[in-house]
N, C-alpha and C positions, 0 to 999 in steps of 0.2 A: 551722738551727742553734739549739740551746737556749741561753738566757741563764741563767747561774748566778746564783742569789740568794744573798746572803751569810747566814751563820749568825747568828741572832738573838743579841744580847748579853744573855743572862740567866744570871746566876751569883750565888753567894752564898746569903744567907739571906733568906727572905720570910715575912711574917706573913699568914696567911689570914684571911678574914672571921670564921672561927670562933675567932680569938684564938691559935691554935697557930702555932708557928714551924716552917718547913720549910726544908731545905737542898737546893739544886739539885745534882743529881749529874751531870747531863749534858743536852745538847741533841742530838736525833737527828732525822734526816730519813727519812721513809718514801719509798723509792725510786720506786715506781710513780706515786704521786699527788703527790709533792714536798711533802708536808705536814711541817712541823717539829713536834716534840714535846719536852716538858720532862719529864725524870725527876726526881722530888723525893722526899725522905724526911722523914717527920714526926719532929721531934726529941723529941716527947713519947712516941711509941710505936714508932718505928723502922720503921713500915710504909712501903712504897715505892708511889709513885703515878706515873702517866704521863698527861699532858694535852697537848692540842694547844697550841701557843704562843698561838693566838687565844683559846682558853679560859683559859689561865693569865693572860694580860694583860687579859682581858675584865672587864666590869662585870656585877655581879649585884645586883639590887634597888637600883640607883642607886649602888653602892659598888664600888670595885675589888676583884676577887676576891683578889688578892695584892698586897702592897706591900713594897718592900725594907726590910730592917731595918738 
């Protein structure tokens, strides 16, 4: 029997290391691998992006990739 993992609590607006602000549009789970993804949109250009939760919440060059606004 598989144990269900809860949905990560990621919502709202986040500032990326690049200084731009992004709005989280949803959290999605890839069914076969069970990996969670964050869909987010750049407020400066409207482009949509998808990253794994691990990447979204990760650290790059010693700094958090995204921080809540």
